[in-house]
N, C-alpha and C positions, 0 to 999 in steps of 0.2 A: 504494500500500500504506500502510495506517495503522499505528497503534500497537496491538499486541495488548492486549486488555482482557478480563478474565475476571470473572465473578461467582461467588463460592463461599460456600456455607453452612458455617460453621465450628462445631465442637463439636457435631456431629450426624452420623449416618450416613444421614439422610433428607433429600431435597430439601424446601425450604420450612419447615425447622425450624432450630434453632440461630441463629447470628448471621450475616447476609449481609455480605460485604465485597467490594469491587471490588479487583482486582489489575491494575495497569498496568505492563507490562513495557517499560522504556525501554532504548534503546541507549546513552544517555549522560545526564548530569544534565539536569534540566529546571528552568525558572524557577519559583520558588515561587508566584508569582501565577497562573501557568497551572495548576499542580497544584491550587491552591485552587479555581479555576474548574471543573476537571474533577470534583473532589470534590463541589462544590455541584450540578453537573449530575447526578451519580450519585445524590445525596441518600440515601446509606446512612450508617450510623453511622461507618464508616471506609472510605477508599480508600487502598490501599497503592501506593506508587511505588517500583520498584526497578530498578537497573541494575548491570551487572557491574563489579567492581573486581578488583584483583590477586588477592585471597584470599577472594573471596565476592561479596557484593552490598551496595550501599548501599541502605538502606531508610528511607523516610519515610512518615508516616501523617497523613492529613487528615480531619477531620470536615467536614460541609458549611460550617462556620464558621471553623475554625482548625486549625493544626497541633498535634499532641500529642506528648508525650515518650515514651509507651509504650503499645503496643496489642497485646493477645494474639491476638484472633481474626483480625485482618488479617495478623499474622505467620504464624499457622498456615495461613491461606489462601494466603499467598505461597509457603510451603514446599510445600504441596500442589500448586500450579500448576507449580513448578519440576520436581517429580518426574513429575507427570502428563504434562507437555508434553515430557519427555525432556531438558530443559535440565540436569538433574542425574540421575545414576544413582541407583537406589534405595538403594544402600549408601553413597552420599556424604552427608556432613553438610552441611546448609544453614547458611551463615555469613552473618549480617546485621550490618552496621555501622550503628548507629543513634544517636539522641540519648541513649539509655540504655546506650551501650556495645555491646560485642559480644554478640549473642544468637545461639543456635544452635538448630537443629531436627534431630531424628533420626527416621527412619522405622522403625516396628516393625509390620510387616504392614499392617493397615488403620488403625493408630494413628500419630499424630505426637506426639513429646514435645518441648516447648519448654523451654529452659534460660533462666530469667529471674532478675533480681535480686529479692531479698526487699525488700519495702517495709513494715517493721513498723509496728504501730499503737501510738500513744502516747495515753494517756488525756487527754482535754481536754473542756472545756465546749463545747457547740454554739453556733453563732450564734443570736441571738435570732430566734424564729419558725420555725426549721427543723423542730422536732418538730410544730408546728401545721401547717406546710405539707405534711408527710408524712402527717398524720393519726395520729400515734403519741401515745398517752396516757402510756405508761410505757416507759422504756428501761432495760435491765439494764446496759448499758455504752455509753459514748459516747467516741469517740476520733477520731484523724486519722492517716492515712498521709501519705507525701510528697505524694500527689496529691489524696486525697479524705477526706471525713468518713466515719465508720464507726459504725454503731449496731447493737447486739445487742438483740433483742426476745425476748419470752417464749416464743414458739412459732411453728411453721411456718404455722399458720393466719393469724397476724397478718401475716407477711411476704406471703403470697399475697393477702390481702384489701386491701392498701394501695391507696388511690386518691389520689395526691398532688395538691395544688394546684400545677400546674406553673408558673403565672404567679408565684406567691409564691416558689416554690423557685428559679426562675430569677433572682430578684433577689439571691440569696446568692452572693457571689464565691468560687466553688470549682469545680473541674473537675466534681465529682460527689459522690454520697453512696451508700454501700453499706449496705443493711439486711439483717441476717442472723439466723438462729436455728439451733438444732439441728434436724436432720431427724426427722420422725416416720414418713415412708414408708420401707418396707423397702429395704435396699441402699444407703442414702445416710447420710452423716455430718452434713452441714449443707446449708442452702439459703440463697439470697440473692437480692436484686434490686438493680439499679443504676440510678440516675436522674442525668441530666446535662443539664438544660434550658439551663443557662448556656453549655454547649458545643454547643448545637444538637441534642441528643439527649434526647428526653423520657425514654424508658426504653431502655436498651441491652439487647438480648435475652440476650447471654452475654458477660461481660466478663473476659477473661483477665487483664488487668492488675490488676483488683480482687482476684483470687485470690493475687496476690503479698503481699497483706496478710491475706487470709482464711486462707491456709494456715498461717502461723506462729501466728495467733491460735487457730485450732481445734486445731492440733497440741498446743499447750500446754494448752488447756482440756480436751480429750478424752483426752490422753495416748496418742495414736495417731500412728504414723509415716507411714502411708499412708491417705489419705482419699479418699472419693468425694463429689463435690459436685454439686448440681443448682441451676442458676439458674432461678428459678421465674417467668420472664416468660411471656407468651402463647405464644411460640415454644418456649421451654425449651431447655436445653442441659446436657450432662454433661461433667464434668472429673474425671480421676483425678490427684491431686496429692500431692506430698511435698516435703519440705525437706531440703537438705543444706548446712549452714553458712549462707552468705549467699546461697544460690541456691534458687529454687523451680522444681520440674519440673512442668509442666502437660501432661497427656496428653489428646488429643482426636482426633476424626475430622473429616473434611471431605468435601463433595460439590460438584462443579462443576455449576452450573445453567444457565450460558450463557457464550458467548464470542464474540468478534468483533474488529473493528478500530475503534479510535477515529480518526475522520477530522478532528477539529478540531485 
């Protein structure tokens, strides 16, 4: 018998949309080098590794190249697997101990709500060459969160039409960069895309952790408490978000697309 392994599409209600994450259910802690090898083998934006502890689960996230401090879609995928597999009852809260502290997930019918820390944006100049690498001529705002650079552009069309030079962008020492604008399509408040070639991810399809900065930014700018976001990657994903104090609540859906046993 191997180690249970699932692949889940997060922030979507349809297979092959949203952001795929691998979820590896461990019986006990695993060695970091082995987890990194598994993540490289899976070759997805994130692979989550979790094992039971006294009051929840220990959770770690790895890209194909490195371990990260915060990941939304793989946390949502992990909670989805725990409920779907019967390891947690639907009325139970999923509690995850992580490098970003205690994170929780709660089930609301077909939706899962994550409780994450706010990562506010501070205005700053961008590294030399970043706008050129992204193909952006004019930025309305430039800043940085705890993890990533942050750029607002004039309109949704600009966000959707970006074709970055990933080689040039990957030379800039940062986890990633979020590009965002107000939404023009009906039913949404803002759109974004997220690029992280230095972390081994050219474009992340749907980035929960980026919305820990996007939510307070657009809440202040639009004067709305509850917002609906669309990440405009090729796969696309939908998030319902709101802020309370120093916490951001990210609500999304998830679909399991395959499962099996890891034999290595």
